[in-house]
C-alpha positions, 0 to 999 in steps of 0.5 A: 529522494528518500530511497537514495538516502536509505540506500546510502545509509545501508551501504555505509552501514550506519544505524540510521538505516535501521531507523529509516527501515522501521519508519518505512514499515510504520508508514506501510502499516499506516497506509494499509490501515487507511485503505481499510478505513477508506473501504469501510467509509465507502461501503457504508456511505454508498447506496446498494444500487447496481451497475452493469459491468461486463454483462453482469450487474454488480453492486456499486459499493464493490467498485471502490473496494476493488479500486482500493484493493488494487492500491493496497496490492500495489503498496504491498508489492512495492514494499516487497520489491524494496525489501528484495532490492535492499537485501541484494545490496547488502 
């Protein structure tokens, strides 16, 4: 729903699109900050136990960091894709 409004604002050339773009950028940085906070919380609250992964022992505290890193990567790629799409519509 928000993407369609953003696209229509870009197409109409209103100043509202610039405000929404800065709002999206702000949400992006907040999301990355929260991923970092969650990673720190997971690191300091998990035990140093080891689990067998693909034939190797891995510390358990690395598992949530890998998952959160995947989410952060997905967020970065989605933002990049949206910027590319919006540049193509200009």
